N, CA, C and O atoms as a DFTB+ gen file, in Angstrom:
620 C
 N C O
     1  1     -55.266      -5.777      22.644
     2  2     -53.945      -5.318      22.034
     3  2     -53.162      -6.670      22.059
     4  3     -53.167      -7.453      23.008
     5  1     -52.437      -6.847      20.788
     6  2     -51.726      -8.065      20.652
     7  2     -50.301      -7.988      21.391
     8  3     -49.757      -6.889      21.500
     9  1     -49.831      -8.883      21.783
    10  2     -48.493      -9.002      22.346
    11  2     -47.706      -9.640      21.144
    12  3     -48.214     -10.412      20.330
    13  1     -46.557      -9.267      21.141
    14  2     -45.556      -9.802      20.240
    15  2     -44.632     -10.550      21.035
    16  3     -44.225     -10.260      22.160
    17  1     -44.394     -11.371      20.455
    18  2     -43.291     -12.412      21.114
    19  2     -41.859     -12.395      20.213
    20  3     -41.763     -12.585      19.000
    21  1     -40.869     -12.133      21.098
    22  2     -39.444     -12.421      20.341
    23  2     -39.029     -13.474      20.324
    24  3     -38.853     -14.089      21.376
    25  1     -38.727     -14.035      19.045
    26  2     -38.129     -15.566      19.097
    27  2     -36.572     -15.235      19.007
    28  3     -36.040     -14.436      18.236
    29  1     -36.023     -15.959      19.884
    30  2     -34.606     -16.047      19.902
    31  2     -34.107     -17.084      19.186
    32  3     -34.603     -18.205      19.304
    33  1     -33.121     -16.852      18.400
    34  2     -32.669     -17.990      17.576
    35  2     -31.033     -17.899      18.122
    36  3     -30.362     -16.920      18.450
    37  1     -30.729     -19.245      18.073
    38  2     -29.271     -19.484      18.295
    39  2     -28.867     -20.159      17.151
    40  3     -29.554     -21.001      16.573
    41  1     -27.519     -19.718      16.750
    42  2     -26.725     -20.204      15.721
    43  2     -25.655     -20.822      16.186
    44  3     -24.901     -20.282      16.995
    45  1     -25.460     -22.137      15.677
    46  2     -24.317     -22.927      15.900
    47  2     -23.250     -22.657      14.648
    48  3     -23.535     -22.836      13.464
    49  1     -22.077     -22.231      15.105
    50  2     -20.835     -21.998      14.359
    51  2     -20.883     -23.189      13.283
    52  3     -21.303     -24.313      13.560
    53  1     -20.434     -22.832      12.104
    54  2     -19.795     -23.801      11.310
    55  2     -18.488     -24.003      11.372
    56  3     -17.726     -23.052      11.196
    57  1     -17.998     -25.311      11.640
    58  2     -16.727     -25.879      11.929
    59  2     -16.221     -26.707      10.848
    60  3     -16.736     -27.798      10.601
    61  1     -15.172     -26.213      10.148
    62  2     -14.857     -27.213       9.000
    63  2     -13.224     -27.155       9.069
    64  3     -12.680     -26.217       9.652
    65  1     -12.489     -28.162       8.470
    66  2     -11.352     -28.235       8.100
    67  2     -11.150     -29.076       6.919
    68  3     -12.088     -29.788       6.562
    69  1     -10.035     -29.091       6.258
    70  2      -9.764     -29.915       4.899
    71  2      -9.697     -28.913       3.620
    72  3      -9.047     -27.867       3.599
    73  1     -10.408     -29.374       2.667
    74  2     -10.193     -28.515       1.343
    75  2     -11.801     -28.227       1.010
    76  3     -12.675     -29.092       1.067
    77  1     -11.990     -26.945       0.679
    78  2     -13.297     -26.706       0.184
    79  2     -13.264     -25.566      -0.708
    80  3     -12.370     -24.746      -0.501
    81  1     -14.257     -25.315      -1.882
    82  2     -14.225     -24.421      -2.678
    83  2     -14.875     -23.084      -1.838
    84  3     -14.341     -21.978      -1.928
    85  1     -16.007     -23.307      -1.069
    86  2     -16.876     -22.200      -0.648
    87  2     -17.371     -22.628       0.464
    88  3     -17.927     -23.726       0.493
    89  1     -17.261     -21.834       1.597
    90  2     -17.959     -22.046       2.917
    91  2     -18.415     -20.843       3.295
    92  3     -17.869     -19.756       3.107
    93  1     -19.665     -21.118       3.957
    94  2     -20.429     -19.878       4.337
    95  2     -21.348     -20.235       5.592
    96  3     -21.683     -21.402       5.796
    97  1     -21.682     -19.354       6.293
    98  2     -22.545     -19.464       7.453
    99  2     -22.771     -18.415       8.247
   100  3     -22.304     -17.328       7.906
   101  1     -23.463     -18.519       9.355
   102  2     -23.469     -17.404      10.327
   103  2     -22.125     -17.047      11.115
   104  3     -21.593     -15.940      11.196
   105  1     -21.751     -18.126      11.614
   106  2     -20.369     -18.041      12.191
   107  2     -19.677     -19.039      11.747
   108  3     -20.147     -20.175      11.810
   109  1     -18.355     -18.783      11.185
   110  2     -17.560     -20.019      10.718
   111  2     -16.105     -19.851      11.280
   112  3     -15.471     -18.802      11.392
   113  1     -15.730     -21.104      11.602
   114  2     -14.541     -21.521      12.167
   115  2     -13.733     -22.641      11.162
   116  3     -14.165     -23.788      11.041
   117  1     -12.712     -22.246      10.573
   118  2     -12.165     -23.110       9.549
   119  2     -10.695     -23.234       9.944
   120  3     -10.098     -22.332      10.532
   121  1     -10.183     -24.310       9.617
   122  2      -8.718     -24.843       9.645
   123  2      -8.543     -26.034      10.537
   124  3      -9.272     -26.359      11.474
   125  1      -7.402     -26.667      10.076
   126  2      -6.445     -26.350       9.083
   127  2      -6.933     -26.785       7.741
   128  3      -7.837     -27.621       7.724
   129  1      -6.382     -26.258       6.434
   130  2      -6.932     -26.652       5.234
   131  2      -6.840     -25.697       4.155
   132  3      -6.118     -24.710       4.292
   133  1      -7.523     -25.898       3.056
   134  2      -7.385     -25.079       1.893
   135  2      -8.922     -24.597       1.679
   136  3      -9.882     -25.326       1.929
   137  1      -9.013     -23.424       1.242
   138  2     -10.337     -22.781       0.813
   139  2     -10.262     -21.614      -0.186
   140  3      -9.385     -20.754      -0.267
   141  1     -11.328     -21.764      -0.901
   142  2     -11.338     -20.715      -2.151
   143  2     -11.997     -19.458      -1.322
   144  3     -11.393     -18.393      -1.195
   145  1     -13.061     -19.652      -0.874
   146  2     -13.889     -18.454      -0.317
   147  2     -14.515     -18.870       1.206
   148  3     -15.189     -19.891       1.346
   149  1     -14.212     -17.965       2.312
   150  2     -14.970     -18.129       3.523
   151  2     -15.768     -16.864       3.730
   152  3     -15.361     -15.730       3.476
   153  1     -16.834     -17.154       4.172
   154  2     -17.690     -15.903       4.502
   155  2     -18.585     -16.111       5.562
   156  3     -19.106     -17.222       5.664
   157  1     -18.851     -15.220       6.373
   158  2     -20.001     -15.450       7.424
   159  2     -20.728     -14.021       7.551
   160  3     -20.325     -12.914       7.191
   161  1     -21.880     -14.383       8.150
   162  2     -22.579     -13.170       8.468
   163  2     -22.440     -12.729       9.897
   164  3     -23.047     -11.715      10.241
   165  1     -21.761     -13.334      10.697
   166  2     -21.028     -12.474      12.082
   167  2     -19.539     -12.678      11.886
   168  3     -18.825     -12.009      11.139
   169  1     -19.126     -13.791      12.730
   170  2     -17.642     -13.757      12.824
   171  2     -16.956     -15.063      11.841
   172  3     -17.480     -16.054      11.332
   173  1     -15.908     -14.679      11.847
   174  2     -15.049     -15.851      11.036
   175  2     -13.607     -15.958      11.939
   176  3     -12.938     -14.987      12.294
   177  1     -13.304     -17.376      12.215
   178  2     -12.127     -17.733      12.804
   179  2     -11.433     -18.674      11.837
   180  3     -11.990     -19.688      11.417
   181  1     -10.063     -18.272      11.453
   182  2      -9.321     -18.994      10.535
   183  2      -8.175     -19.360      11.015
   184  3      -7.529     -18.467      11.563
   185  1      -7.619     -20.638      10.971
   186  2      -6.486     -21.154      11.753
   187  2      -5.654     -22.042      10.688
   188  3      -6.293     -22.855      10.021
   189  1      -4.455     -21.942      10.525
   190  2      -3.608     -22.682       9.538
   191  2      -4.221     -23.082       8.242
   192  3      -4.293     -24.258       7.885
   193  1      -4.639     -22.122       7.579
   194  2      -5.295     -22.132       6.282
   195  2      -4.600     -21.186       5.162
   196  3      -4.025     -20.124       5.399
   197  1      -4.774     -21.790       3.897
   198  2      -4.328     -21.064       2.734
   199  2      -5.720     -20.714       2.035
   200  3      -6.384     -21.672       1.641
   201  1      -6.148     -19.605       1.872
   202  2      -7.486     -19.139       1.253
   203  2      -7.382     -17.920       0.321
   204  3      -6.498     -17.067       0.405
   205  1      -8.290     -17.933      -0.493
   206  2      -8.192     -16.676      -1.570
   207  2      -9.018     -15.568      -0.933
   208  3      -8.579     -14.421      -1.018
   209  1     -10.137     -15.785      -0.319
   210  2     -10.979     -14.629       0.040
   211  2     -11.792     -15.063       1.432
   212  3     -12.430     -16.112       1.518
   213  1     -11.676     -14.165       2.421
   214  2     -12.082     -14.245       3.676
   215  2     -13.076     -13.089       4.173
   216  3     -12.560     -11.990       4.380
   217  1     -14.438     -13.231       4.381
   218  2     -15.129     -12.141       4.495
   219  2     -16.012     -12.255       5.707
   220  3     -16.724     -13.259       5.715
   221  1     -16.123     -11.389       6.795
   222  2     -16.955     -11.352       7.809
   223  2     -17.673     -10.202       7.826
   224  3     -17.153      -9.167       7.408
   225  1     -18.927     -10.215       8.293
   226  2     -19.782      -8.969       8.496
   227  2     -19.596      -8.405       9.757
   228  3     -20.063      -7.297      10.023
   229  1     -18.934      -9.090      10.591
   230  2     -18.460      -8.801      12.130
   231  2     -16.989      -8.641      12.246
   232  3     -16.381      -7.696      11.743
   233  1     -16.496      -9.503      12.859
   234  2     -14.972      -9.512      13.219
   235  2     -14.541     -10.811      12.542
   236  3     -15.294     -11.774      12.399
   237  1     -13.155     -10.757      12.101
   238  2     -12.412     -11.694      11.655
   239  2     -10.992     -12.000      12.161
   240  3     -10.064     -11.192      12.147
   241  1     -10.944     -13.109      12.555
   242  2      -9.339     -13.545      13.102
   243  2      -8.796     -14.389      12.539
   244  3      -9.376     -15.463      12.382
   245  1      -7.492     -14.184      12.043
   246  2      -6.612     -15.142      11.252
   247  2      -5.271     -15.461      11.997
   248  3      -4.497     -14.581      12.372
   249  1      -5.063     -16.839      12.180
   250  2      -3.863     -17.071      12.637
   251  2      -3.245     -18.351      11.948
   252  3      -3.817     -19.401      11.653
   253  1      -1.739     -17.937      11.746
   254  2      -1.137     -19.142      11.038
   255  2      -1.518     -19.571       9.557
   256  3      -1.544     -20.699       9.065
   257  1      -1.815     -18.294       8.974
   258  2      -2.464     -18.477       7.444
   259  2      -1.991     -17.714       6.480
   260  3      -1.376     -16.682       6.747
   261  1      -2.219     -18.131       5.196
   262  2      -1.973     -17.367       4.085
   263  2      -3.112     -17.055       3.212
   264  3      -3.534     -17.868       2.390
   265  1      -3.633     -15.839       3.387
   266  2      -4.922     -15.508       2.686
   267  2      -4.830     -14.143       1.801
   268  3      -4.506     -13.087       2.345
   269  1      -5.090     -14.206       0.602
   270  2      -5.183     -13.282      -0.706
   271  2      -5.782     -12.011      -0.147
   272  3      -5.085     -11.004      -0.029
   273  1      -7.154     -12.034       0.227
   274  2      -7.885     -10.938       0.452
   275  2      -8.839     -11.080       1.840
   276  3      -9.608     -12.031       1.984
   277  1      -8.704     -10.128       2.729
   278  2      -9.521     -10.219       4.075
   279  2     -10.390      -9.051       4.004
   280  3      -9.878      -8.006       3.602
   281  1     -11.587      -9.058       4.321
   282  2     -12.522      -8.225       4.384
   283  2     -13.488      -8.251       5.672
   284  3     -14.175      -9.262       5.821
   285  1     -13.573      -7.376       6.461
   286  2     -14.227      -7.552       7.812
   287  2     -15.214      -6.202       7.943
   288  3     -14.804      -5.078       7.652
   289  1     -16.364      -6.430       8.348
   290  2     -17.163      -5.305       8.665
   291  2     -16.713      -4.514       9.867
   292  3     -16.853      -3.292       9.894
   293  1     -16.219      -5.134      10.781
   294  2     -15.824      -4.697      12.080
   295  2     -14.304      -4.645      12.209
   296  3     -13.669      -3.714      11.715
   297  1     -13.669      -5.735      12.932
   298  2     -12.292      -5.647      13.101
   299  2     -11.616      -6.985      12.900
   300  3     -12.175      -8.030      13.233
   301  1     -10.396      -6.951      12.345
   302  2      -9.302      -7.947      12.007
   303  2      -8.414      -8.059      12.992
   304  3      -7.842      -7.054      13.414
   305  1      -8.161      -9.353      13.522
   306  2      -7.026      -9.538      14.197
   307  2      -6.098     -10.778      13.568
   308  3      -6.570     -11.855      13.206
   309  1      -5.000     -10.495      13.523
   310  2      -4.011     -11.419      12.684
   311  2      -2.814     -11.610      13.239
   312  3      -2.078     -10.696      13.609
   313  1      -2.517     -13.045      13.336
   314  2      -1.232     -13.176      14.022
   315  2      -0.497     -14.399      13.015
   316  3      -1.091     -15.335      12.481
   317  1       0.824     -14.117      12.942
   318  2       1.603     -15.123      12.198
   319  2       1.056     -15.587      10.767
   320  3       1.166     -16.697      10.246
   321  1       0.421     -14.406      10.263
   322  2      -0.217     -14.923       8.845
   323  2       0.470     -13.835       7.642
   324  3       1.224     -12.900       7.912
   325  1       0.078     -14.158       6.497
   326  2       0.622     -13.448       5.157
   327  2      -0.791     -13.179       4.633
   328  3      -1.513     -14.112       4.284
   329  1      -1.163     -11.965       4.582
   330  2      -2.250     -11.191       3.907
   331  2      -1.892     -10.339       2.736
   332  3      -1.142      -9.400       3.004
   333  1      -2.274     -10.467       1.479
   334  2      -2.029      -9.504       0.493
   335  2      -2.913      -8.178       0.686
   336  3      -2.381      -7.078       0.831
   337  1      -4.358      -8.374       0.678
   338  2      -5.100      -7.114       1.039
   339  2      -6.088      -7.307       2.133
   340  3      -6.932      -8.204       2.103
   341  1      -5.948      -6.316       3.247
   342  2      -6.790      -6.548       4.370
   343  2      -7.532      -5.154       4.514
   344  3      -6.907      -4.094       4.550
   345  1      -8.832      -5.229       4.588
   346  2      -9.877      -4.090       4.624
   347  2     -10.820      -4.428       5.769
   348  3     -11.506      -5.450       5.788
   349  1     -10.808      -3.475       6.750
   350  2     -11.610      -3.531       7.834
   351  2     -12.282      -2.161       8.064
   352  3     -11.673      -1.126       7.791
   353  1     -13.576      -2.148       8.582
   354  2     -14.103      -0.927       8.810
   355  2     -13.604      -0.081      10.028
   356  3     -13.589       1.150      10.046
   357  1     -13.175      -0.945      11.097
   358  2     -12.669      -0.307      12.150
   359  2     -11.187      -0.295      12.628
   360  3     -10.419       0.665      12.582
   361  1     -10.915      -1.650      13.133
   362  2      -9.642      -1.844      13.690
   363  2      -9.015      -2.900      13.094
   364  3      -9.655      -3.922      12.843
   365  1      -7.477      -2.768      12.747
   366  2      -6.718      -4.010      12.388
   367  2      -5.520      -4.201      13.488
   368  3      -4.813      -3.248      13.815
   369  1      -5.378      -5.324      13.953
   370  2      -4.396      -5.637      14.952
   371  2      -3.611      -6.779      14.471
   372  3      -4.097      -7.909      14.423
   373  1      -2.271      -6.481      14.072
   374  2      -1.489      -7.699      13.629
   375  2      -0.159      -7.851      14.310
   376  3       0.558      -6.907      14.640
   377  1       0.080      -8.996      14.474
   378  2       1.346      -9.327      15.141
   379  2       2.153     -10.609      14.200
   380  3       1.628     -11.668      13.857
   381  1       3.308     -10.243      13.965
   382  2       4.250     -11.053      13.357
   383  2       3.647     -11.469      12.003
   384  3       3.676     -12.648      11.651
   385  1       3.043     -10.403      11.166
   386  2       2.591     -10.763       9.938
   387  2       3.402      -9.962       8.696
   388  3       4.166      -9.002       8.796
   389  1       3.020     -10.609       7.629
   390  2       3.320      -9.812       6.396
   391  2       2.136      -9.133       5.462
   392  3       1.546      -9.852       4.656
   393  1       1.858      -7.966       5.568
   394  2       0.776      -7.589       5.176
   395  2       0.950      -6.608       3.627
   396  3       1.681      -5.617       3.621
   397  1       0.279      -6.990       2.541
   398  2       0.359      -5.903       1.348
   399  2      -0.189      -4.696       1.722
   400  3       0.463      -3.717       2.086
   401  1      -1.674      -4.784       1.612
   402  2      -2.243      -3.333       1.679
   403  2      -3.151      -3.374       2.762
   404  3      -3.906      -4.339       2.880
   405  1      -3.163      -2.338       3.649
   406  2      -4.158      -2.370       4.841
   407  2      -4.967      -0.989       4.763
   408  3      -4.433       0.117       4.843
   409  1      -6.392      -1.231       4.587
   410  2      -7.117      -0.140       4.691
   411  2      -7.946      -0.300       5.653
   412  3      -8.802      -1.178       5.548
   413  1      -7.867       0.652       7.007
   414  2      -8.614       0.574       8.065
   415  2      -8.650       1.966       8.715
   416  3      -7.829       2.791       8.313
   417  1      -9.496       2.299       9.653
   418  2      -9.486       3.508      10.344
   419  2      -8.334       3.657      11.250
   420  3      -7.698       4.710      11.275
   421  1      -7.972       2.426      12.161
   422  2      -6.846       2.181      12.853
   423  2      -6.083       1.042      12.864
   424  3      -6.725       0.011      13.064
   425  1      -4.841       0.920      12.698
   426  2      -4.122      -0.042      12.312
   427  2      -3.032      -0.100      13.614
   428  3      -2.343       0.866      13.943
   429  1      -3.013      -1.331      14.242
   430  2      -2.072      -1.505      15.266
   431  2      -1.209      -2.689      14.958
   432  3      -1.626      -3.830      14.760
   433  1       0.093      -2.279      14.939
   434  2       0.962      -3.581      14.384
   435  2       1.740      -3.742      15.797
   436  3       2.041      -2.805      16.536
   437  1       2.009      -5.136      16.029
   438  2       2.709      -5.535      16.947
   439  2       4.333      -5.815      16.502
   440  3       4.863      -5.180      15.590
   441  1       4.895      -6.655      17.130
   442  2       6.549      -6.748      16.757
   443  2       6.479      -7.759      15.509
   444  3       5.593      -8.597      15.342
   445  1       7.596      -7.519      14.647
   446  2       7.768      -8.416      13.758
   447  2       6.887      -8.353      12.370
   448  3       6.812      -9.276      11.558
   449  1       6.327      -7.257      12.278
   450  2       5.315      -6.951      11.138
   451  2       6.159      -6.346      10.041
   452  3       7.070      -5.540      10.229
   453  1       5.711      -6.876       8.735
   454  2       5.976      -6.195       7.301
   455  2       4.732      -5.801       6.847
   456  3       3.717      -6.494       6.918
   457  1       4.823      -4.450       6.280
   458  2       3.551      -3.924       5.610
   459  2       4.062      -3.256       4.529
   460  3       5.012      -2.484       4.662
   461  1       3.480      -3.491       3.350
   462  2       3.805      -2.747       2.083
   463  2       3.153      -1.384       2.143
   464  3       3.791      -0.331       2.141
   465  1       1.671      -1.492       2.203
   466  2       1.061      -0.060       2.028
   467  2      -0.051      -0.051       3.021
   468  3      -0.969      -0.871       3.054
   469  1       0.129       1.005       3.863
   470  2      -0.958       1.324       4.829
   471  2      -1.930       2.323       4.112
   472  3      -1.733       2.578       2.924
   473  1      -2.961       2.894       4.783
   474  2      -3.792       3.835       4.200
   475  2      -3.190       5.292       3.583
   476  3      -3.578       5.749       2.507
   477  1      -2.203       5.929       4.420
   478  2      -1.621       7.004       4.112
   479  2      -0.701       6.633       2.669
   480  3      -0.770       7.280       1.624
   481  1      -0.061       5.744       2.845
   482  2       1.055       5.367       1.860
   483  2       0.340       4.998       0.550
   484  3       0.851       5.352      -0.512
   485  1      -0.786       4.324       0.562
   486  2      -1.612       3.839      -0.653
   487  2      -2.153       5.224      -1.267
   488  3      -2.153       5.448      -2.477
   489  1      -2.637       6.174      -0.246
   490  2      -3.158       7.528      -1.094
   491  2      -1.962       8.310      -1.694
   492  3      -2.100       8.944      -2.740
   493  1      -0.952       8.268      -1.117
   494  2       0.411       8.997      -1.590
   495  2       0.644       7.987      -3.036
   496  3       0.626       8.451      -4.176
   497  1       0.816       6.841      -2.776
   498  2       1.227       6.178      -4.286
   499  2       0.207       6.382      -5.189
   500  3       0.586       6.708      -6.314
   501  1      -1.201       6.263      -4.983
   502  2      -2.145       6.558      -6.088
   503  2      -2.012       7.950      -6.388
   504  3      -2.240       8.149      -7.582
   505  1      -1.738       8.956      -5.770
   506  2      -1.606      10.318      -6.261
   507  2      -0.518      10.601      -7.206
   508  3      -0.693      11.321      -8.189
   509  1       0.729       9.982      -6.888
   510  2       1.880       9.945      -7.507
   511  2       1.767       9.269      -8.746
   512  3       2.305       9.779      -9.729
   513  1       1.053       8.029      -8.869
   514  2       0.722       7.275     -10.149
   515  2      -0.382       8.064     -10.965
   516  3      -0.301       7.946     -12.188
   517  1      -1.296       8.769     -10.514
   518  2      -2.226       9.498     -11.289
   519  2      -1.344      10.703     -11.901
   520  3      -1.491      10.945     -13.099
   521  1      -0.560      11.366     -11.248
   522  2       0.263      12.414     -11.491
   523  2       1.241      12.064     -12.807
   524  3       1.331      12.737     -13.833
   525  1       1.887      10.929     -12.517
   526  2       2.804      10.565     -13.679
   527  2       2.013       9.877     -14.863
   528  3       2.496       9.916     -15.994
   529  1       0.988       9.342     -14.661
   530  2       0.109       8.907     -15.799
   531  2      -0.398      10.189     -16.450
   532  3      -0.519      10.134     -17.674
   533  1      -0.676      11.193     -15.921
   534  2      -1.307      12.370     -16.529
   535  2      -0.045      13.190     -17.428
   536  3      -0.213      13.752     -18.510
   537  1       1.043      13.104     -16.784
   538  2       2.243      13.697     -17.557
   539  2       2.548      13.027     -18.726
   540  3       2.625      13.591     -19.817
   541  1       2.738      11.762     -18.530
   542  2       2.966      10.804     -19.884
   543  2       2.049      10.955     -20.718
   544  3       2.472      11.189     -21.850
   545  1       0.848      10.912     -20.604
   546  2      -0.264      11.273     -21.588
   547  2      -0.144      12.389     -22.334
   548  3      -0.236      12.425     -23.561
   549  1       0.110      13.524     -21.440
   550  2       0.283      14.920     -22.036
   551  2       1.523      14.959     -22.805
   552  3       1.558      15.802     -23.701
   553  1       2.473      14.271     -22.651
   554  2       3.764      14.365     -23.277
   555  2       3.541      13.478     -24.520
   556  3       3.974      13.896     -25.594
   557  1       2.945      12.366     -24.474
   558  2       2.703      11.654     -25.728
   559  2       1.832      12.244     -26.548
   560  3       2.016      12.042     -27.748
   561  1       0.699      13.092     -26.151
   562  2      -0.176      13.782     -27.048
   563  2       0.510      14.563     -27.820
   564  3       0.470      14.459     -29.046
   565  1       1.354      15.600     -27.076
   566  2       2.239      16.856     -27.600
   567  2       3.112      16.126     -28.827
   568  3       3.169      16.609     -29.957
   569  1       3.717      15.013     -28.472
   570  2       4.600      14.349     -29.277
   571  2       4.013      14.031     -30.716
   572  3       4.599      14.255     -31.775
   573  1       2.839      13.508     -30.582
   574  2       1.828      12.867     -31.648
   575  2       1.474      14.043     -32.472
   576  3       1.562      13.963     -33.697
   577  1       1.015      15.307     -31.795
   578  2       0.690      16.492     -32.674
   579  2       1.863      17.290     -33.146
   580  3       1.700      18.167     -33.995
   581  1       3.159      17.001     -32.585
   582  2       4.332      17.735     -33.229
   583  2       4.534      16.871     -34.495
   584  3       4.703      17.487     -35.548
   585  1       4.537      15.662     -34.519
   586  2       4.802      14.796     -35.820
   587  2       3.825      15.142     -36.934
   588  3       4.190      15.273     -38.102
   589  1       2.659      15.273     -36.555
   590  2       1.573      15.732     -37.599
   591  2       1.857      16.880     -38.249
   592  3       1.710      16.995     -39.466
   593  1       2.326      17.903     -37.411
   594  2       2.582      19.258     -37.592
   595  2       3.746      19.314     -38.630
   596  3       3.699      19.994     -39.655
   597  1       4.895      18.452     -38.219
   598  2       5.887      18.392     -38.884
   599  2       5.714      17.821     -40.507
   600  3       6.204      18.392     -41.481
   601  1       4.937      16.615     -40.553
   602  2       4.439      16.186     -41.687
   603  2       3.805      17.051     -42.759
   604  3       4.064      17.029     -43.962
   605  1       2.844      17.893     -42.060
   606  2       2.168      18.849     -42.833
   607  2       3.019      19.861     -43.376
   608  3       2.683      20.325     -44.466
   609  1       4.118      20.319     -42.796
   610  2       4.995      21.373     -43.293
   611  2       5.933      20.956     -44.167
   612  3       6.507      21.744     -44.918
   613  1       6.173      19.658     -44.143
   614  2       7.177      19.107     -45.165
   615  2       6.491      18.543     -46.364
   616  3       7.175      18.252     -47.346
   617  1       5.332      18.384     -46.370
   618  2       4.345      17.877     -47.670
   619  2       4.125      18.848     -48.646
   620  3       3.427      18.591     -49.627
């Protein structure tokens, strides 16, 4: 009977700062600097950075940064940051942040946070927008049909 040997692989985190278009690795630590896209198969740690997209398959931590979109497979922790869209599978913990849209199972906000839309507000906004769009479409189709009927009668 053959014995299987487990290979243990250790990954060294990718540490970078400066300006980059795309940065990826198993674990990524970036900052200070500018980045287009930051992604990792495990954890991402971002400090004092302006970035467009940050994605982590596990946990993502943002501190003193401005990021357009943050997506995490597990948890997101953010302090003193501005994030437009934040998506996490489990938890979002934010302290002194300005957040646009947050989608997560649980959101924990500390002091000094500003949030535009959390999950319940986003659902309510989408429902209201959908209902308004349906009413406007119905009204415009009725109005168009009324015009056709009026032209047919007067001809």
